[in-house]
Phi, psi and omega in degrees: 000133182290152179283144178285144174234136179230152180245132180202190184243137181285126181249345179204139176226032185284341179273161185298301185241017183235139176239142175264126183242128178262133179248122178258132179233130178251120179235158175271133177292133187293330181264311190271351177058037180248143177289129180239128181261127178241143178239131174241144179248135178236140174267126184231144177290125184247108177248359179269342182079049179286159182243166179302128179091356178287146175268126185227163172250130177245152181229144177298145176211176178294151181301125179269323175212192182299321183249350184258112177227018178232161174220146177284124182248342183204142174256116184273312181226150172272166181302137174082008178253000000 
């Protein structure tokens, strides 16, 4: 089975080797037909040295710790661009 890849924005880098990445998803509500924005946060292993506000791609991996099961594989944009 292929590994899942998600694109999101780094919201926290306060931990040593872990970054918190927020993923925004916009879906249509089934009854009211209104766009609903949902945000999910993932903790990802950061070995690239990303900074707050960077746009990154994260990929599923084997569990590294209790809460970290993703890793940062690519930095798409720097902060402020």
